[in-house]
N, C-alpha and C positions, 0 to 999 in steps of 0.2 A: 296670355299663356302663363300658367302657374308653375309649370315644371321646369327644373333645371336640366340641361342636357348638353352633350357635345355632338358634333356631327362631322363625319368624314366619309366620303365615298370615293375611293381611288380608281374605280373601274373606268377605263377609257372606252367610249362608245364610238362606233362608226355606223352611221345610219343612212339608209337609202339604197336605191337600185345600183347594183354593181359594187357595193362597198366591200365585197370580199377581196378586192384588189389590195386593200390595206393590210391584209394578212401578211403579205410579203415583208412589209416594213416592220411589223411586230415580231416576226420570226427572227429578225436580226438581233433581238435583245436577249435571246436564250441560246442554250447549248444545242448540240447537234442531235440529241436523242429526243424524239417526240413520240408520245403515245397518242394515237388518234382514236377517239372514243365515239361510238355512234350506236344507233338503235337497231331496228329490225331489218334494215336494208333498203328502206324507201329512198334514202339519199343516193343509192346506186341507180335507182330507176329514173329519178328526176334530174340527174346530172350534177347535183351538188357535190357528191363524192368526187367526181372527176375534177371539178373546179378546185377543190381543196387539195387533192393529191397532186395535181399539177403544180400548184404553188409550193407545196412542201418539197417536191422533187427539184424544182428550179432553185430552191433555197439550199439544196444539198443536205437535207435532213435525213437522218436514219429513222425510219418510221416503224413502230410496232402498232398493232391494232387491237382494240377491244371492241368487238361487235356484239350485237344482240342485247344491248341494255334495254330492259323491259320498261313499260310505262310506270310500273311501281317497282323500282329497283330493289332487289333483295340483297340481304347480307351475304348469301352464298355467292352471288355475282360480284359483290364487293371484294370478298376474299380472293376470288379468282383474278380480279383486276389488280389487286395489290401485288400478287406474285408476278404478273406480267410487267408492271411498272418497275418492280425491283430488278427483275432479270434484265430489263432493257436499260437500267440506270437512267431513268427518265429525267430530262431537264425541263420538260413542259408537257402538261396534259391538255390536249386540244379536244374539247367537246363539240361535236357537230350534231345538233338535234334540238329537242325541246327541253323543257325544264327538268325532266327526269334524267336526261343525259348530263345536264349541267350539275344537278344535285349529286349524281353518281361520281362525277369527276372530282368534285370538292371532297367527297367522302374518301375517295382513294388518296387525294392529296394529303389529308391529315392523318392517313393511316399507314402510308408506306414506311415511314420511319418510326412508327409508334411501337413500343415494346409490349403494350397491353392489347387485349381484345378490343377493337374499336367499337363494337356494339355495346359492350359493358361500359366502356369509358365515356363515349360520347352520347349514346342514346338511352342508357339506363341511369348513369350517374351525372350526365350532362356536364362533364368536365371539359376544360379547354385543352388544346394540344400543348404538350411540353416537349415537342420534338420539332425538327425541321420539316416544313411543309413544302409541297411542290407547287409551282405557279400553274394556274389554270387560265386558259383562254376559251372563248365560246364563239361558235358560229351558229346563230339561232335559226331554227327552221319551224318552230311552233311557238305561239305566244300564249301566255297565261300566268305562268308561275312567277315571273320576275327574277328567276334564279340567275339570269345573266348579269345582274347588278346588285347582288346581295351575298351574304355569307351563310345562307341557309341551305339545309339539305334534309330531305325526307327519305327514309329508308324503311323497308318492310322486312320483318323477321317472320318468315312463313311458319317456322317451327313453333314460335310463341304466339302466332296470330296477332302480331302487333305492328302497327305502322306509326312511326314516331319521327317528328321533325326536331332538328337541332339548329339553332341560330348561333353560329360561332361569333365571338366578340372581336377577334383579331381581323383587322381590315385586310391583311395579307391573304386571307382565305377567299375574299371576294375575287372574282375573275379579274385578271390584270387588264384584259381587254375583251370586248364583245362586239361582234359584227352582226348588224341587224339589217337585213335586206328583206323588205316586205314581200318581194316576189318569191322568195324562198318558202313563203307560207301558203302560196296560192294553190299548191297541189295537195294540200292537206284535206283529208276526207271531211265532209261537212259536219259530221258528228263530233269529230275532234275539234273543229273550229268552234262550234257552239260550246263545247265543254270549256275551252279556253276563254271564251267571252265571259261565261259565268264565273270562272275562276278569278278573272281580273276584277269583276264587280264585287265578288265576295271578299277579296283581299282588302278592298277599300272599306267595305262594311265592317270588317273585323276591327279595323283601326278607328273607324268613325263612331261606332256605338260603344263609347266609353267616355267618362269624364263629363263634367257639367260646366266647365269654365268656357270663356269665349276664346277659343283656341284657333289660331291661324290655320293649323293643320286641317281643321274641319272645313274651312272655306275652300282650301285646295281640293279636299276630298270630294266636295259637292260638285266642283267643276269637272273633276275626273269621272265621276259617276255619270254625269250628264253626257259626257263624251262617249262613254261606253254604251250608254243607252242608244244614242243616235247612230253611232257607227255599227253597233251590234245589229240594229234593225236593217241598216243598209247592207251589211254583209250577209244577213240571212236571206235577203231578197236576191242579191247577186254576190256570191262568194268571190267572184273575180274583180270586185270593185276595189281597185288598188288604193284609192284614197281612204276608204273605210278600213281596209286591212292595215294600212300604214298607221292610221290613227290608233287602232287597237294595239298594234305592236308597241308604239311609243307610250301609250297609256299603261300597258301592262308593266313596262319597265318602271315607270314612276309610281305605280300602285304599290310596289313592294321593294323599293330600293332604300328603305328606312327613312325617307323624307317625311311622309305624312304620319309617322308614329312619334315624331318628336313632341315631347311634352304630354304624351298620352300614356294611359295605362294599357290600352288595347284589350280586346276580348279573346278571339280565337277559339271559342267553343264550337262554332260551326265546323271548323277544320278538325277539331278533335273527334266530333261525331262522325264526320265524313271519313277521316282516316280509319276509325274503328270499323266502319262498314266496308271500306276497301280492303282491309286486312283479311277479311273472311270471304270476299268475293272477287278480289282483283279488279273491281270495277273502275272505270275512268274517273280520275280525281274530281274534275269539275262537275261531273254529273252527281257524284255522291254529295257534294256540297249543295247542289241545287235541290236534291231530294229532302235534305234535312233542314234547310234554311227557314222556310216559312213557319213550320211548327215551332222551331226554336225562337224566332223573333216574336211570334205571337205570345209565347210563354213569358219572355222577358220584357215585353213592351210596357206593362204597367210600372215597371221599376225604373225605366228610363224614358218616361212618356214625353217629356219636352224635346228630347233629341229625336224621337220618332215623329213628333209633330213637325219639327224642323225638316226632317228627311222628306216628309210628305209634301211640304210646301216648296222647299228650295230645290229638291231633286225631281219630284214628279209633277210639280205645278198644281197641287191640289188647292182648291179654293176653300179657305177656312171660314168664310163668312157664315155666321149663324149656326155653327157647329161646335160641339164640345171637342176638347182636346182628344178624347178617346175616339170620336168619330173620324177626326182628321187623320190621326195616326193609323187607324184601321184602313182608311181609304188609301193611304200611302202604300201599305203592304199589299192591298188588293191591286194597285197599279203595278207594283213590282211583280206580283204573280202573273198578271196579264202579259207583261213584257217577257217574262221567262217562257211562258207558253208560246208566245209569238215567235221567239227565236228558235224554239225547239228544244228547250232544256228538259231533262227528265225530272218529273215531279214526285216520283214515288220510288222508295227503295226496292219494292217488289219487282219493279221493272228492271232493276239492276242485278237481279238474281238473289236478293235477300229473302230468306224464308223464315218462318216463325221459329224454327229450331236454331237459327243463328243469333237470335236477339240476345240471349244470355252472353255469348262471346262478344257481341258488339258493346253491350253495356259494360262488361268487365274490362274491355279494351279501350274504353273512352277515358282519356286523361281529363281531370277537372281543372279548369283554369279559373283564375280569380280576378281577372282584370275588367270584366264586363259589369253590367248592371245587376246581375243576379248570379250568385254562385250556386250551381245546381247540386242537388244530391242525387244519389243513385236512382231513387224512385222517379225523379223528374227526368233523368236521362232515359230511363226505360219508357216513360210515357211519351217523350218526344220521338223516340225510335218507332214506337207503335203507331203514333200519329203519322209518321213519315211513310209508313208501309202503303 
C-alpha cells in the first residue's frame, strides 16, 4: 500500500435476529428527548415500529416523530425535520429504515444548530460543521447504502434538479450505534432488495477501480464482491433465505464503512451519473447505478486494463489462458452483465423513466470526479448516458 491514512470507525453494531433488544441499553446513554425518523409507513405494517416504540416507551423517552422520509430525501423534507428536532430539543435522532432514512437523520444532525443554509454549506460548498451536532442511532430495515456505519449523506434538491452526496470528516457524525437484524429486511419488496444488492456491489467497485499498487484493500474488496455475487444469486432465487440476506446485510456495511478505501483514490463516477439520473426521475438509487455501470466501465476499461483483468480473473473466475488482456477484461464485464440480469437489475435508464429530453439535465447535473482511471469530459458523460438508454 502506497498511501498514508488514518482509520477510525466509532459506530457500535448489534447484528443478528432479535438484536433490537440492545436498543434499550443504548438509550440509557442519551437524554430524554428522542426524535424517531422513518419512511413511508412500512415499519408500521411489519411490526418494527411497534418493537421500537415499545422500547422507547419502556425507557421513558419523550418521542417526536418525523415520518414520510422518501427514498431520495429532499432538502424540503430536511428543512421540516430541522424544525421538528429544534422544537423537541432533541437529544438523539433515531433512524428506523434504510439508507435514505439514515442519510436524512445525519443531515438533520449537522443542521439543527447550523446558522447557515445546510444545502449551501454542506452540499454546495462541501464544508464541515462548525456547530454542535446531534447523535444519531440506526435500526436498519433495508441494506445497500452502508449508511449505518459511515458519515455520508445524499440529499436531493428538487428545485435545482441536483442529487449530491457529502462525506463528513468528523467521526461524531457516524451513527453512534446501529442495529442490524436481517429478519427486518425480509418483508422488503423484491425490487428494492435487488436494488440494494447492486448498490452494495457498486460501492465496492467504486473503490476497487482506482490505483495501480498492490493494495490490501483490493484483496478485501474481491472477497466482498464474491460474497455479494453468491448471496445475491441465492436471495434472487429465494428472498426469504435468511443466510443470504444476513450475508448481504453484513457485506453492505463493510462495503462502505471506509475500510476498503484506505490507501485508495476511489472513483465514484457511476454514483455521480446515477445521482444525476435520479434527480430528474426520482428513480430507485441502486437501479440508476445498474443502468449506467456497464457503459461507464467499458469506456474506462482501456485506461485501467490490468485492474479489469484482475477483476475478471479473481472475482468472476475467467480463464485467461490464451487470451489477450482486452479479451479477459471484456469477459469479466460480460460475466458481470449476466449476473446483473440474473438477479433482476434494471439495465437501461429508459426503463427508469428517463426520456431523451432529460439527457441535458442529467449531463449538467453530473459532478465530475477525478479519482478513477479516466477523468470524463462533458461529451463522454453524454455518450455514456445515451448508451445507457
